[in-house]
C-alpha positions as CSV (number, residue, x, y, z in Angstrom):
1,M,0.9,2.3,-28.0
2,Q,0.0,-1.0,-25.8
3,G,2.6,0.7,-23.2
4,V,0.8,4.0,-22.7
5,E,-2.8,2.2,-22.3
6,L,-1.6,-0.4,-19.5
7,R,0.5,2.9,-18.0
8,S,-3.2,5.0,-17.9
9,E,-4.6,1.5,-17.0
10,F,-2.1,1.8,-13.6
11,V,-2.8,5.2,-12.7
12,K,-7.2,4.3,-13.2
13,R,-6.6,1.6,-10.9
14,L,-4.8,3.3,-8.2
15,N,-7.0,6.2,-8.2
16,N,-10.7,4.4,-9.6
17,D,-9.9,1.3,-7.2
18,A,-7.3,1.3,-5.1
19,A,-7.5,4.7,-3.6
20,A,-11.8,4.3,-3.9
21,K,-12.0,1.1,-2.0
22,A,-9.9,3.4,0.4
23,V,-12.9,6.2,1.4
24,A,-14.8,2.9,1.5
25,W,-13.0,0.9,4.3
26,L,-11.6,4.5,6.3
27,E,-15.9,5.2,6.2
28,D,-16.9,1.8,7.1
29,F,-14.3,0.6,9.6
30,G,-12.8,3.6,10.7
31,S,-9.2,5.3,10.3
32,T,-7.6,3.5,14.1
33,Q,-7.9,-0.3,12.8
34,V,-7.4,-0.1,9.2
35,V,-4.6,2.0,6.5
36,P,-5.3,1.1,2.8
37,A,-2.8,0.3,1.7
38,A,-1.0,-0.2,-2.7
39,V,1.8,-2.1,-3.3
40,I,2.9,-0.6,-6.7
41,S,5.4,-0.3,-10.1
42,G,6.5,2.0,-12.9
43,V,6.4,6.2,-13.5
44,Y,3.0,8.2,-12.2
45,K,2.7,11.5,-12.1
46,L,3.4,12.6,-8.5
47,K,-0.4,14.6,-8.9
48,K,-2.0,11.2,-9.0
49,L,0.3,9.6,-6.3
50,Q,-0.2,12.5,-4.1
51,E,-4.6,12.4,-5.0
52,A,-4.8,8.7,-3.8
53,Q,-3.1,9.6,-0.5
54,Q,-5.2,12.4,0.1
55,R,-8.2,9.7,-0.7
56,G,-6.6,8.0,2.2
57,L,-4.4,5.1,0.2
58,T,-1.1,4.3,1.8
59,I,1.6,3.5,-0.6
60,F,4.2,1.2,-0.8
61,W,6.7,0.5,-4.2
62,S,7.2,-2.7,-4.9
63,Y,11.3,-2.8,-5.4
64,N,11.4,-1.6,-1.5
65,L,8.9,-4.4,0.2
66,P,11.2,-4.5,3.5
67,V,10.2,-1.1,4.1
68,M,6.6,-2.2,4.3
69,L,7.3,-5.6,6.0
70,H,8.9,-3.4,8.6
71,W,6.3,-1.2,9.2
72,I,3.7,-3.8,9.6
73,E,6.2,-5.4,12.2
74,S,5.8,-2.4,14.2
75,T,2.2,-2.1,14.2
76,R,2.2,-5.6,15.9
77,P,2.3,-5.4,19.7
78,S,5.0,-6.7,20.5
79,G,5.9,-11.1,21.4
80,D,3.1,-11.3,18.7
81,I,4.5,-13.7,16.0
82,P,4.6,-13.0,12.7
83,A,1.8,-13.8,10.6
84,T,3.9,-14.6,7.2
85,P,7.3,-16.6,6.2
86,M,8.5,-13.2,4.4
87,A,7.7,-11.3,7.6
88,R,9.4,-14.3,10.0
89,K,12.7,-13.7,7.7
90,S,12.8,-10.1,7.9
91,K,12.2,-10.5,12.1
92,K,15.1,-12.3,12.1
93,R,17.6,-10.3,10.4
94,R,17.2,-7.7,13.3
């Protein structure tokens, strides 16, 4: 049953840690400068994902990191240098 316990731990981390921190960050910094996000993998109940999103957490799936990188790049003013080597590679492909 270790696999079941592990999955329940992921759900707890999503909602009790990441989503709770999203609420705190949005309260402390506002929503114009901060977008709390988590990269997840595995199987989740739709309800748990929706609960996290309703609390202000943006969710990206680990199997599709290029989507997250594109989103990050789209928030930068034009002419800014990408912050990570992975982001620079993503920008070169365009």
